[in-house]
N, CA and C atoms as a LAMMPS dump frame, in Angstrom:
ITEM: TIMESTEP
0
ITEM: NUMBER OF ATOMS
543
ITEM: BOX BOUNDS ff ff ff
-5.0000000000000000e+02 5.0000000000000000e+02
-5.0000000000000000e+02 5.0000000000000000e+02
-5.0000000000000000e+02 5.0000000000000000e+02
ITEM: ATOMS id mol type element x y z
1 1 1 N 82.478 11.623 176.747
2 1 2 C 83.534 11.735 177.732
3 1 3 C 84.194 10.361 177.88
4 2 1 N 85.533 10.327 177.842
5 2 2 C 86.213 9.041 177.976
6 2 3 C 86.251 8.594 179.438
7 3 1 N 86.649 7.356 179.66
8 3 2 C 86.647 6.743 180.994
9 3 3 C 87.475 7.543 181.997
10 4 1 N 88.697 7.951 181.619
11 4 2 C 89.573 8.683 182.533
12 4 3 C 88.98 10.032 182.923
13 5 1 N 88.343 10.692 181.983
14 5 2 C 87.709 11.971 182.285
15 5 3 C 86.531 11.772 183.241
16 6 1 N 85.791 10.665 183.071
17 6 2 C 84.657 10.376 183.963
18 6 3 C 85.156 10.103 185.381
19 7 1 N 86.222 9.317 185.498
20 7 2 C 86.783 9.006 186.814
21 7 3 C 87.288 10.29 187.479
22 8 1 N 87.983 11.12 186.729
23 8 2 C 88.497 12.378 187.249
24 8 3 C 87.349 13.275 187.731
25 9 1 N 86.281 13.346 186.962
26 9 2 C 85.111 14.146 187.334
27 9 3 C 84.452 13.594 188.601
28 10 1 N 84.375 12.284 188.73
29 10 2 C 83.782 11.66 189.919
30 10 3 C 84.611 11.972 191.171
31 11 1 N 85.937 11.881 191.053
32 11 2 C 86.805 12.234 192.177
33 11 3 C 86.644 13.702 192.554
34 12 1 N 86.498 14.562 191.563
35 12 2 C 86.302 15.993 191.817
36 12 3 C 85.009 16.219 192.6
37 13 1 N 83.935 15.537 192.218
38 13 2 C 82.649 15.676 192.913
39 13 3 C 82.757 15.203 194.359
40 14 1 N 83.434 14.081 194.57
41 14 2 C 83.6 13.559 195.929
42 14 3 C 84.417 14.52 196.792
43 15 1 N 85.465 15.082 196.224
44 15 2 C 86.306 16.024 196.956
45 15 3 C 85.504 17.273 197.325
46 16 1 N 84.704 17.787 196.392
47 16 2 C 83.871 18.962 196.663
48 16 3 C 82.839 18.658 197.745
49 17 1 N 82.269 17.464 197.713
50 17 2 C 81.279 17.068 198.724
51 17 3 C 81.916 17.041 200.105
52 18 1 N 83.125 16.496 200.212
53 18 2 C 83.831 16.448 201.497
54 18 3 C 84.134 17.845 202.014
55 19 1 N 84.373 18.786 201.119
56 19 2 C 84.756 20.133 201.514
57 19 3 C 83.567 21.024 201.855
58 20 1 N 82.356 20.544 201.604
59 20 2 C 81.184 21.336 201.953
60 20 3 C 81.099 21.5 203.461
61 21 1 N 80.634 22.64 203.88
62 21 2 C 80.495 22.896 205.308
63 21 3 C 79.344 22.065 205.87
64 22 1 N 79.555 21.523 207.037
65 22 2 C 78.519 20.76 207.737
66 22 3 C 77.357 21.701 208.035
67 23 1 N 76.145 21.27 207.752
68 23 2 C 74.963 22.118 207.906
69 23 3 C 74.564 22.304 209.375
70 24 1 N 74.612 21.237 210.163
71 24 2 C 74.194 21.295 211.561
72 24 3 C 75.371 20.859 212.437
73 25 1 N 75.706 21.672 213.412
74 25 2 C 76.81 21.365 214.318
75 25 3 C 76.308 21.366 215.755
76 26 1 N 76.444 20.259 216.467
77 26 2 C 76.084 20.262 217.89
78 26 3 C 76.959 21.256 218.652
79 27 1 N 76.322 22.059 219.484
80 27 2 C 76.976 23.101 220.268
81 27 3 C 76.75 22.746 221.723
82 28 1 N 77.802 22.402 222.44
83 28 2 C 77.697 21.869 223.798
84 28 3 C 78.094 22.926 224.832
85 29 1 N 77.209 23.218 225.762
86 29 2 C 77.411 24.241 226.782
87 29 3 C 78.009 23.616 228.038
88 30 1 N 79.184 24.064 228.405
89 30 2 C 79.852 23.628 229.628
90 30 3 C 79.986 24.826 230.557
91 31 1 N 80.209 24.559 231.831
92 31 2 C 80.484 25.639 232.781
93 31 3 C 81.84 26.235 232.417
94 32 1 N 82.912 25.463 232.629
95 32 2 C 84.252 25.927 232.25
96 32 3 C 85.165 24.776 231.823
97 33 1 N 84.563 23.659 231.383
98 33 2 C 85.353 22.477 231.012
99 33 3 C 85.395 22.213 229.505
100 34 1 N 85.089 23.197 228.67
101 34 2 C 84.974 22.967 227.225
102 34 3 C 86.244 22.361 226.622
103 35 1 N 87.381 22.944 226.918
104 35 2 C 88.634 22.437 226.335
105 35 3 C 88.956 21.053 226.877
106 36 1 N 88.799 20.864 228.177
107 36 2 C 89.049 19.562 228.803
108 36 3 C 88.141 18.494 228.189
109 37 1 N 86.859 18.814 228.016
110 37 2 C 85.903 17.862 227.443
111 37 3 C 86.256 17.539 225.992
112 38 1 N 86.591 18.554 225.216
113 38 2 C 86.955 18.323 223.81
114 38 3 C 88.168 17.409 223.712
115 39 1 N 89.146 17.623 224.569
116 39 2 C 90.335 16.758 224.576
117 39 3 C 89.961 15.332 224.997
118 40 1 N 89.072 15.213 225.977
119 40 2 C 88.609 13.903 226.429
120 40 3 C 87.931 13.156 225.284
121 41 1 N 86.973 13.788 224.613
122 41 2 C 86.24 13.127 223.531
123 41 3 C 87.149 12.758 222.364
124 42 1 N 88.047 13.664 221.992
125 42 2 C 88.928 13.358 220.854
126 42 3 C 89.956 12.294 221.204
127 43 1 N 90.202 12.059 222.487
128 43 2 C 91.126 10.99 222.872
129 43 3 C 90.46 9.615 222.784
130 44 1 N 89.148 9.582 222.803
131 44 2 C 88.41 8.316 222.806
132 44 3 C 88.098 7.819 221.404
133 45 1 N 87.75 8.737 220.524
134 45 2 C 87.287 8.352 219.186
135 45 3 C 88.405 8.518 218.159
136 46 1 N 88.512 7.533 217.278
137 46 2 C 89.486 7.594 216.183
138 46 3 C 89.093 8.73 215.239
139 47 1 N 90.045 9.154 214.434
140 47 2 C 89.807 10.186 213.427
141 47 3 C 89.184 11.434 214.042
142 48 1 N 89.711 11.862 215.163
143 48 2 C 89.2 13.023 215.87
144 48 3 C 90.307 14.047 216.053
145 49 1 N 89.895 15.314 216.187
146 49 2 C 90.911 16.356 216.365
147 49 3 C 90.286 17.61 216.966
148 50 1 N 91.138 18.387 217.606
149 50 2 C 90.775 19.7 218.128
150 50 3 C 91 20.703 216.999
151 51 1 N 90.089 21.631 216.865
152 51 2 C 90.219 22.682 215.853
153 51 3 C 90.518 24.028 216.495
154 52 1 N 89.807 25.04 216.048
155 52 2 C 90.027 26.408 216.525
156 52 3 C 89.573 26.569 217.973
157 53 1 N 90.32 27.389 218.692
158 53 2 C 89.965 27.752 220.062
159 53 3 C 89.831 29.267 220.096
160 54 1 N 88.652 29.741 220.512
161 54 2 C 88.413 31.182 220.662
162 54 3 C 88.469 31.522 222.142
163 55 1 N 89.002 32.683 222.443
164 55 2 C 89.164 33.095 223.836
165 55 3 C 88.344 34.346 224.134
166 56 1 N 87.94 34.457 225.384
167 56 2 C 87.198 35.638 225.817
168 56 3 C 88.116 36.858 225.808
169 57 1 N 87.55 37.988 225.417
170 57 2 C 88.238 39.277 225.523
171 57 3 C 87.704 39.993 226.745
172 58 1 N 87.958 41.288 226.821
173 58 2 C 87.493 42.042 227.99
174 58 3 C 85.971 42.059 228.073
175 59 1 N 85.295 41.954 226.942
176 59 2 C 83.833 41.913 226.938
177 59 3 C 83.314 40.664 227.642
178 60 1 N 84.055 39.585 227.563
179 60 2 C 83.673 38.339 228.227
180 60 3 C 83.583 38.503 229.734
181 61 1 N 84.467 39.318 230.271
182 61 2 C 84.419 39.566 231.715
183 61 3 C 83.227 40.45 232.059
184 62 1 N 83.024 41.47 231.237
185 62 2 C 81.927 42.406 231.488
186 62 3 C 80.566 41.72 231.404
187 63 1 N 80.395 40.808 230.455
188 63 2 C 79.095 40.167 230.235
189 63 3 C 78.963 38.864 231.012
190 64 1 N 79.996 38.028 231.01
191 64 2 C 79.904 36.683 231.583
192 64 3 C 80.78 36.461 232.819
193 65 1 N 81.56 37.458 233.202
194 65 2 C 82.457 37.266 234.337
195 65 3 C 83.656 36.401 234.013
196 66 1 N 83.952 36.236 232.736
197 66 2 C 85.088 35.405 232.302
198 66 3 C 86.339 36.258 232.159
199 67 1 N 87.446 35.727 232.619
200 67 2 C 88.716 36.439 232.52
201 67 3 C 89.168 36.509 231.058
202 68 1 N 89.659 37.673 230.621
203 68 2 C 90.195 37.78 229.262
204 68 3 C 91.287 36.727 229.044
205 69 1 N 91.246 36.096 227.9
206 69 2 C 92.236 35.073 227.551
207 69 3 C 91.805 33.659 227.881
208 70 1 N 90.744 33.498 228.694
209 70 2 C 90.275 32.145 228.996
210 70 3 C 89.483 31.602 227.806
211 71 1 N 89.394 30.296 227.722
212 71 2 C 88.741 29.652 226.585
213 71 3 C 87.249 29.972 226.564
214 72 1 N 86.762 30.411 225.397
215 72 2 C 85.343 30.632 225.186
216 72 3 C 84.75 29.426 224.448
217 73 1 N 85.291 29.127 223.255
218 73 2 C 84.795 27.984 222.487
219 73 3 C 85.955 27.144 221.969
220 74 1 N 85.657 25.862 221.784
221 74 2 C 86.61 24.924 221.205
222 74 3 C 85.88 24.166 220.107
223 75 1 N 86.395 24.244 218.897
224 75 2 C 85.861 23.437 217.806
225 75 3 C 86.598 22.111 217.816
226 76 1 N 85.854 21.023 217.636
227 76 2 C 86.501 19.717 217.557
228 76 3 C 85.683 18.803 216.653
229 77 1 N 86.336 17.736 216.214
230 77 2 C 85.7 16.749 215.339
231 77 3 C 85.843 15.37 215.939
232 78 1 N 84.771 14.603 215.806
233 78 2 C 84.796 13.189 216.149
234 78 3 C 84.419 12.441 214.878
235 79 1 N 85.391 11.751 214.302
236 79 2 C 85.18 10.97 213.086
237 79 3 C 84.448 11.765 212.004
238 80 1 N 84.874 12.994 211.797
239 80 2 C 84.307 13.834 210.744
240 80 3 C 83.106 14.664 211.17
241 81 1 N 82.499 14.36 212.317
242 81 2 C 81.366 15.131 212.839
243 81 3 C 81.909 16.314 213.634
244 82 1 N 81.535 17.514 213.235
245 82 2 C 82.016 18.711 213.928
246 82 3 C 81.142 19.034 215.137
247 83 1 N 81.79 19.53 216.18
248 83 2 C 81.141 19.975 217.406
249 83 3 C 81.772 21.295 217.824
250 84 1 N 81.055 22.042 218.646
251 84 2 C 81.624 23.204 219.313
252 84 3 C 81.299 23.075 220.79
253 85 1 N 82.312 23.279 221.635
254 85 2 C 82.134 23.287 223.087
255 85 3 C 82.307 24.723 223.561
256 86 1 N 81.388 25.182 224.401
257 86 2 C 81.378 26.551 224.91
258 86 3 C 81.527 26.554 226.42
259 87 1 N 82.389 27.41 226.926
260 87 2 C 82.436 27.692 228.361
261 87 3 C 81.461 28.833 228.605
262 88 1 N 80.229 28.484 228.954
263 88 2 C 79.182 29.492 229.079
264 88 3 C 78.754 29.773 230.498
265 89 1 N 79.214 28.991 231.462
266 89 2 C 78.818 29.204 232.845
267 89 3 C 77.899 28.115 233.346
268 90 1 N 77.518 28.202 234.612
269 90 2 C 76.763 27.124 235.252
270 90 3 C 75.25 27.139 235.021
271 91 1 N 74.748 28.061 234.213
272 91 2 C 73.305 28.212 234.061
273 91 3 C 72.598 26.993 233.479
274 92 1 N 73.234 26.302 232.552
275 92 2 C 72.572 25.205 231.849
276 92 3 C 73.344 23.905 232.038
277 93 1 N 72.603 22.824 232.204
278 93 2 C 73.192 21.49 232.373
279 93 3 C 72.643 20.566 231.298
280 94 1 N 73.397 19.524 230.999
281 94 2 C 72.924 18.508 230.055
282 94 3 C 71.814 17.686 230.698
283 95 1 N 70.892 17.192 229.862
284 95 2 C 69.875 16.252 230.328
285 95 3 C 69.832 15.081 229.352
286 96 1 N 69.112 14.036 229.744
287 96 2 C 68.962 12.871 228.884
288 96 3 C 68.115 13.171 227.647
289 97 1 N 67.512 14.35 227.597
290 97 2 C 66.683 14.712 226.445
291 97 3 C 67.509 14.771 225.161
292 98 1 N 68.813 14.946 225.291
293 98 2 C 69.716 14.935 224.145
294 98 3 C 70.841 13.967 224.462
295 99 1 N 71.122 13.079 223.514
296 99 2 C 72.225 12.14 223.696
297 99 3 C 72.896 11.9 222.357
298 100 1 N 74.092 11.352 222.411
299 100 2 C 74.815 10.984 221.199
300 100 3 C 74.896 9.469 221.133
301 101 1 N 74.457 8.916 220.023
302 101 2 C 74.47 7.469 219.827
303 101 3 C 75.765 7.077 219.124
304 102 1 N 76.412 6.053 219.666
305 102 2 C 77.649 5.536 219.083
306 102 3 C 77.352 4.15 218.532
307 103 1 N 77.457 3.995 217.226
308 103 2 C 77.199 2.723 216.558
309 103 3 C 78.452 1.856 216.661
310 104 1 N 78.285 0.663 217.228
311 104 2 C 79.416 -0.244 217.448
312 104 3 C 79.213 -1.54 216.664
313 105 1 N 80.232 -1.953 215.959
314 105 2 C 80.154 -3.178 215.161
315 105 3 C 80.378 -4.436 215.992
316 106 1 N 81.173 -4.33 217.079
317 106 2 C 81.548 -5.513 217.852
318 106 3 C 81.345 -5.279 219.348
319 107 1 N 81.366 -6.376 220.103
320 107 2 C 81.282 -6.268 221.555
321 107 3 C 82.508 -5.56 222.109
322 108 1 N 83.666 -5.812 221.507
323 108 2 C 84.892 -5.149 221.97
324 108 3 C 84.761 -3.632 221.846
325 109 1 N 84.135 -3.183 220.783
326 109 2 C 83.921 -1.746 220.59
327 109 3 C 82.931 -1.206 221.639
328 110 1 N 81.847 -1.934 221.876
329 110 2 C 80.885 -1.55 222.916
330 110 3 C 81.611 -1.432 224.253
331 111 1 N 82.383 -2.454 224.595
332 111 2 C 83.096 -2.487 225.876
333 111 3 C 84.064 -1.312 226.015
334 112 1 N 84.806 -1.006 224.964
335 112 2 C 85.798 0.069 225.008
336 112 3 C 85.13 1.421 225.218
337 113 1 N 84.105 1.738 224.416
338 113 2 C 83.432 3.033 224.567
339 113 3 C 82.746 3.133 225.924
340 114 1 N 82.131 2.034 226.367
341 114 2 C 81.444 2.024 227.654
342 114 3 C 82.431 2.333 228.788
343 115 1 N 83.549 1.649 228.765
344 115 2 C 84.545 1.833 229.825
345 115 3 C 85.071 3.268 229.846
346 116 1 N 85.441 3.786 228.694
347 116 2 C 86.044 5.12 228.636
348 116 3 C 85.034 6.221 228.952
349 117 1 N 83.819 6.095 228.448
350 117 2 C 82.844 7.165 228.658
351 117 3 C 82.193 7.127 230.041
352 118 1 N 82.164 5.967 230.693
353 118 2 C 81.606 5.926 232.053
354 118 3 C 82.642 6.295 233.116
355 119 1 N 83.906 6.382 232.743
356 119 2 C 84.951 6.742 233.709
357 119 3 C 84.643 8.121 234.299
358 120 1 N 84.319 8.141 235.574
359 120 2 C 83.948 9.393 236.228
360 120 3 C 82.497 9.782 236.006
361 121 1 N 81.789 8.997 235.212
362 121 2 C 80.378 9.269 234.928
363 121 3 C 79.497 8.242 235.598
364 122 1 N 78.396 7.904 234.939
365 122 2 C 77.502 6.913 235.535
366 122 3 C 76.794 6.087 234.462
367 123 1 N 76.604 4.823 234.791
368 123 2 C 75.883 3.916 233.916
369 123 3 C 74.389 4.149 234.06
370 124 1 N 73.662 3.915 232.985
371 124 2 C 72.211 3.95 233.04
372 124 3 C 71.725 2.606 232.501
373 125 1 N 70.604 2.575 231.833
374 125 2 C 70.054 1.324 231.323
375 125 3 C 69.99 1.344 229.8
376 126 1 N 69.871 0.15 229.233
377 126 2 C 69.665 -0.024 227.786
378 126 3 C 70.762 0.609 226.932
379 127 1 N 72.007 0.565 227.422
380 127 2 C 73.116 1.094 226.647
381 127 3 C 73.343 2.586 226.817
382 128 1 N 72.621 3.226 227.732
383 128 2 C 72.772 4.661 227.973
384 128 3 C 73.737 4.895 229.124
385 129 1 N 74.451 6.008 229.076
386 129 2 C 75.348 6.408 230.145
387 129 3 C 75.477 7.916 230.138
388 130 1 N 75.98 8.439 231.25
389 130 2 C 76.364 9.845 231.327
390 130 3 C 77.858 9.883 231.557
391 131 1 N 78.559 10.706 230.789
392 131 2 C 79.993 10.838 231.003
393 131 3 C 80.258 11.777 232.184
394 132 1 N 81.509 12.001 232.488
395 132 2 C 81.875 12.803 233.66
396 132 3 C 81.454 14.263 233.557
397 133 1 N 81.023 14.695 232.386
398 133 2 C 80.541 16.065 232.198
399 133 3 C 79.007 16.134 232.235
400 134 1 N 78.371 14.961 232.371
401 134 2 C 76.914 14.909 232.405
402 134 3 C 76.259 14.738 231.05
403 135 1 N 77.062 14.594 229.98
404 135 2 C 76.53 14.402 228.636
405 135 3 C 76.112 12.947 228.458
406 136 1 N 74.924 12.735 227.893
407 136 2 C 74.394 11.38 227.706
408 136 3 C 74.831 10.784 226.381
409 137 1 N 75.146 9.498 226.432
410 137 2 C 75.579 8.723 225.266
411 137 3 C 74.785 7.428 225.229
412 138 1 N 74.566 6.929 224.024
413 138 2 C 73.994 5.595 223.813
414 138 3 C 75.051 4.762 223.103
415 139 1 N 75.509 3.728 223.747
416 139 2 C 76.523 2.847 223.165
417 139 3 C 75.785 1.603 222.678
418 140 1 N 75.528 1.554 221.383
419 140 2 C 74.659 0.507 220.849
420 140 3 C 75.31 -0.254 219.697
421 141 1 N 75.21 -1.554 219.75
422 141 2 C 75.727 -2.354 218.638
423 141 3 C 74.775 -2.254 217.435
424 142 1 N 75.334 -2.24 216.262
425 142 2 C 74.558 -2.179 215.026
426 142 3 C 73.501 -3.276 214.995
427 143 1 N 73.877 -4.461 215.439
428 143 2 C 72.994 -5.62 215.385
429 143 3 C 71.726 -5.411 216.217
430 144 1 N 71.781 -4.59 217.245
431 144 2 C 70.594 -4.335 218.069
432 144 3 C 69.476 -3.726 217.222
433 145 1 N 69.795 -2.707 216.475
434 145 2 C 68.793 -2.08 215.604
435 145 3 C 68.237 -3.05 214.582
436 146 1 N 69.107 -3.887 214.051
437 146 2 C 68.665 -4.879 213.065
438 146 3 C 67.694 -5.872 213.693
439 147 1 N 68.004 -6.338 214.897
440 147 2 C 67.141 -7.316 215.561
441 147 3 C 65.818 -6.683 216.003
442 148 1 N 65.854 -5.469 216.497
443 148 2 C 64.624 -4.806 216.924
444 148 3 C 63.697 -4.498 215.752
445 149 1 N 64.264 -4.374 214.553
446 149 2 C 63.474 -4.091 213.358
447 149 3 C 63.056 -5.359 212.613
448 150 1 N 63.331 -6.53 213.187
449 150 2 C 62.978 -7.795 212.537
450 150 3 C 61.474 -7.862 212.28
451 151 1 N 61.101 -8.452 211.162
452 151 2 C 59.68 -8.577 210.796
453 151 3 C 58.925 -9.51 211.73
454 152 1 N 59.646 -10.391 212.403
455 152 2 C 59.021 -11.302 213.356
456 152 3 C 58.903 -10.594 214.706
457 153 1 N 57.687 -10.195 215.103
458 153 2 C 57.528 -9.445 216.348
459 153 3 C 57.941 -10.226 217.593
460 154 1 N 57.899 -11.541 217.536
461 154 2 C 58.318 -12.339 218.701
462 154 3 C 59.828 -12.224 218.908
463 155 1 N 60.579 -12.31 217.804
464 155 2 C 62.037 -12.165 217.905
465 155 3 C 62.392 -10.783 218.422
466 156 1 N 61.797 -9.769 217.811
467 156 2 C 62.078 -8.389 218.221
468 156 3 C 61.682 -8.175 219.685
469 157 1 N 60.579 -8.745 220.091
470 157 2 C 60.117 -8.611 221.473
471 157 3 C 61.063 -9.255 222.465
472 158 1 N 61.594 -10.432 222.109
473 158 2 C 62.55 -11.1 223.003
474 158 3 C 63.825 -10.271 223.143
475 159 1 N 64.256 -9.674 222.055
476 159 2 C 65.45 -8.831 222.09
477 159 3 C 65.192 -7.601 222.961
478 160 1 N 64.02 -6.982 222.806
479 160 2 C 63.677 -5.816 223.61
480 160 3 C 63.645 -6.178 225.099
481 161 1 N 63.045 -7.307 225.428
482 161 2 C 62.98 -7.754 226.819
483 161 3 C 64.38 -7.968 227.387
484 162 1 N 65.25 -8.588 226.6
485 162 2 C 66.632 -8.818 227.047
486 162 3 C 67.357 -7.489 227.24
487 163 1 N 67.198 -6.568 226.297
488 163 2 C 67.887 -5.283 226.372
489 163 3 C 67.442 -4.479 227.599
490 164 1 N 66.161 -4.538 227.921
491 164 2 C 65.634 -3.766 229.044
492 164 3 C 66.23 -4.194 230.389
493 165 1 N 66.836 -5.372 230.442
494 165 2 C 67.464 -5.87 231.669
495 165 3 C 68.943 -5.483 231.759
496 166 1 N 69.46 -4.843 230.722
497 166 2 C 70.897 -4.547 230.648
498 166 3 C 71.205 -3.098 230.986
499 167 1 N 72.424 -2.88 231.425
500 167 2 C 72.996 -1.541 231.451
501 167 3 C 73.822 -1.448 230.165
502 168 1 N 75.052 -2.01 230.188
503 168 2 C 75.863 -2.094 228.967
504 168 3 C 75.269 -3.212 228.116
505 169 1 N 75.132 -2.972 226.836
506 169 2 C 74.546 -3.961 225.927
507 169 3 C 75.524 -5.116 225.706
508 170 1 N 74.996 -6.331 225.813
509 170 2 C 75.772 -7.55 225.586
510 170 3 C 75.215 -8.244 224.337
511 171 1 N 75.996 -8.248 223.279
512 171 2 C 75.546 -8.774 221.986
513 171 3 C 75.206 -10.257 222.078
514 172 1 N 76.013 -11.053 222.769
515 172 2 C 75.761 -12.504 222.862
516 172 3 C 74.405 -12.778 223.503
517 173 1 N 74.063 -12.028 224.54
518 173 2 C 72.766 -12.2 225.207
519 173 3 C 71.624 -11.803 224.278
520 174 1 N 71.817 -10.739 223.525
521 174 2 C 70.795 -10.327 222.552
522 174 3 C 70.588 -11.407 221.491
523 175 1 N 71.687 -11.947 220.978
524 175 2 C 71.586 -12.986 219.948
525 175 3 C 70.91 -14.244 220.486
526 176 1 N 71.209 -14.581 221.718
527 176 2 C 70.577 -15.745 222.34
528 176 3 C 69.061 -15.535 222.418
529 177 1 N 68.633 -14.37 222.855
530 177 2 C 67.188 -14.061 222.92
531 177 3 C 66.572 -14.074 221.538
532 178 1 N 67.281 -13.533 220.566
533 178 2 C 66.795 -13.463 219.182
534 178 3 C 66.6 -14.859 218.59
535 179 1 N 67.533 -15.755 218.867
536 179 2 C 67.521 -17.097 218.264
537 179 3 C 66.656 -18.116 219.009
538 180 1 N 66.109 -17.731 220.158
539 180 2 C 65.265 -18.649 220.934
540 180 3 C 64.091 -19.122 220.087
541 181 1 N 63.632 -20.303 220.388
542 181 2 C 62.45 -20.843 219.678
543 181 3 C 61.348 -21.098 220.661
């Protein structure tokens, strides 16, 4: 096979891989804020979009008390990750047992996600927060994982101690703890 044919075949494989259906999709249960939440999340993250919206029919009223024509599910994507939001009623609430981790390269990125996702929500500790819908997020800089995994347990321990005192993660403070002698 010549070089051009190999390159063409490689591009074909990459395109097919991108077109494969995502195997696991987070399905988020809301009382009646599914569309509002999907719009909120896609407004915060780059490369995000709203997809299909399914509406309740007359069966939705009979089974769930939902008016025909109201939103049942909203498909949306955040940076290529697919999600589905459901208006399922007040029976189930989010807990900290499930959260979404956002990997941030810079402090500016940490600050931006923290500010937008805590608006109407609440701050927690160690980079965790709940948004205004009660969904938990971890806003963590990439460097945190690298420092916590350091082979030197003293460095990793100092970083852990520093992080445990934080709500929003501060990279400069982590680096200072890491570099201490």
